[in-house]
C-alpha positions in Angstrom: -81.3 180.2 141.9 -83.0 178.3 144.8 -82.0 174.8 143.5 -78.5 176.0 143.2 -78.5 177.0 146.9 -80.1 173.6 148.0 -77.5 171.7 146.0 -74.5 173.6 147.6 -72.7 171.6 150.6 -70.8 173.5 153.4 -67.2 173.1 151.6 -68.8 174.6 148.5 -69.9 177.8 150.4 -66.3 178.1 152.0 -64.8 177.8 148.5 -66.5 180.9 147.3 -64.1 183.8 147.3 -66.9 186.2 148.6 -67.5 184.4 151.8 -64.8 185.8 154.4 -64.1 182.5 156.0 -60.4 183.2 156.9 -61.3 186.5 158.7 -64.3 184.8 160.6 -62.1 181.8 161.6 -59.4 184.5 162.6 -62.0 186.4 164.7 -63.2 183.4 166.5 -59.6 182.2 167.2 -58.7 185.6 168.5 -61.7 185.6 170.8 -60.8 182.5 172.3 -57.1 183.7 172.9 -58.4 187.0 174.2 -60.8 185.5 176.6 -58.5 182.9 178.1 -55.6 185.4 178.4 -57.6 188.3 179.7 -59.5 186.1 182.2 -56.2 185.0 183.6 -54.9 188.6 184.0 -58.2 189.7 185.5 -57.9 186.9 188.2 -54.5 188.1 189.0 -54.9 191.8 188.9 -58.6 192.3 189.9 -58.7 189.5 192.5 -62.0 188.1 191.3 -63.1 184.5 191.1 -62.4 182.4 188.2 -65.9 182.5 187.1 -66.4 186.2 187.4 -63.2 186.7 185.3 -64.3 184.3 182.6 -67.7 186.0 182.4 -66.2 189.5 182.4 -63.7 188.6 179.8 -66.3 187.0 177.5 -68.8 189.8 177.7 -66.3 192.6 177.1 -64.5 190.7 174.3 -67.8 190.2 172.5 -68.8 193.7 173.2 -65.7 195.0 171.7 -65.7 192.7 168.7 -69.4 193.7 168.0 -68.2 197.4 168.4 -65.3 197.0 165.9 -67.4 195.2 163.4 -70.1 197.8 163.5 -67.3 200.6 163.4 -65.7 198.9 160.4 -68.9 198.7 158.5 -69.7 202.4 159.1 -66.1 203.4 158.2 -66.0 201.3 155.0 -69.4 202.9 154.0 -67.8 206.4 154.3 -64.7 205.5 152.3 -64.2 206.6 148.6 -64.5 203.9 146.1 -60.9 203.0 145.6 -60.1 202.7 149.2 -63.4 200.7 149.8 -62.2 198.3 147.2 -58.8 197.9 148.9 -60.4 197.3 152.2 -62.9 194.8 151.2 -60.5 192.9 149.0 -58.0 192.7 152.0 -60.7 191.5 154.3 -62.3 189.2 152.0 -59.3 187.8 149.8 -56.5 188.5 152.5 -54.6 190.9 149.8 -55.0 194.3 148.5 -56.5 194.8 145.1 -53.9 196.0 142.7 -52.1 198.2 145.4 -49.3 200.2 144.0 -47.4 201.0 147.1 -47.1 198.2 149.5 -45.1 200.2 152.0 -47.9 202.6 152.5 -50.4 199.7 153.0 -48.3 198.3 155.6 -48.0 201.6 157.5 -51.7 202.1 157.3 -52.2 198.5 158.7 -49.9 199.0 161.8 -51.4 202.4 162.6 -54.9 200.8 162.3 -53.8 198.1 164.5 -52.6 200.5 167.0 -55.9 202.6 166.8 -58.0 199.2 167.1 -55.9 198.4 170.2 -56.9 201.6 172.0 -60.4 201.5 170.9 -60.9 197.9 172.2 -59.1 199.2 175.5 -61.8 201.9 175.8 -64.8 199.8 174.9 -63.7 197.1 177.2 -63.1 199.3 180.2 -66.3 201.2 179.9 -68.0 197.8 179.3 -66.7 196.5 182.4 -68.0 199.4 184.3 -71.5 199.0 182.5 -71.6 195.1 183.6 -70.6 195.9 187.3 -73.3 198.6 187.4 -75.9 196.6 185.7 -75.2 193.5 187.9 -74.6 195.2 191.2 -77.1 195.2 194.1 -79.2 198.3 193.8 -80.7 199.9 196.7 -84.4 199.6 197.2 -86.3 202.5 195.6 -89.7 203.4 194.9 -91.2 202.6 191.4 -91.7 206.2 190.6 -87.9 206.9 190.7 -86.7 203.7 189.2 -85.9 205.2 185.8 -83.9 208.2 187.4 -81.9 205.7 189.6 -81.0 203.5 186.4 -79.9 206.7 184.6 -77.8 207.7 187.6 -76.2 204.3 187.7 -75.3 204.6 184.0 -74.1 207.9 184.4 -71.9 206.8 187.2 -70.6 204.0 185.0 -69.6 206.5 182.3 -67.9 208.8 184.6 -66.2 206.7 187.4 -62.7 205.7 186.8 -60.9 203.0 188.5 -56.9 203.0 187.8 -56.8 199.5 188.9 -59.2 198.3 186.3 -57.7 200.6 183.6 -54.3 198.9 184.3 -55.8 195.3 184.4 -57.7 195.8 181.1 -54.6 197.6 179.4 -52.2 194.9 180.3 -54.8 192.1 179.4 -55.3 193.7 175.9 -51.5 194.2 175.7 -50.9 190.4 176.4 -53.8 189.2 174.5 -53.0 191.0 171.5 -49.3 190.3 171.6 -50.3 186.5 171.6 -52.6 186.9 168.6 -49.8 188.8 166.8 -47.4 186.1 167.6 -49.8 183.5 166.2 -50.2 185.6 163.2 -46.5 186.1 162.6 -45.8 182.4 162.9 -48.7 181.8 160.4 -47.3 184.3 157.9 -43.8 183.0 158.3 -45.0 179.5 157.6 -47.1 180.7 154.5 -44.2 182.8 153.1 -41.3 180.6 154.3 
């Protein structure tokens, strides 16, 4: 087995049908699109510097991508075997495995995309709050109460709501997801057309 692995080149690995190269490439491209579009919208709506917008956008997009992958792995572990097979074959192969009713699959995918959109908005909004709390200037405190002040700042990040940030994150996600869906639609039209 070890000699087989050593003899494989990178194109051989991507030729395997179990390596989900298309979904990894799609994830990377969608992150690039999202980071660029959201940083631009943050600079317009939140009036931050270009560097801060890019840093915030990169951080919260990576946080939301990691949260969605972890959530996806947890959910697929809880699914019954037929649904788990459908999900894994759709992610790895790009198509459902022997699925009888394609209309139900398409409705489920649309509902899943809507749910993912709102989960990403929530994760990015709270992620932005945590970033601001963690990197803000904290007042000087004595070392005995340092743990309690950290907990107090984190609780403030959980409970504080800024409508301007909610609006900026919602519109940034709406524009970035629309751009990603447009690219996906163009790719599908080229593939099927």
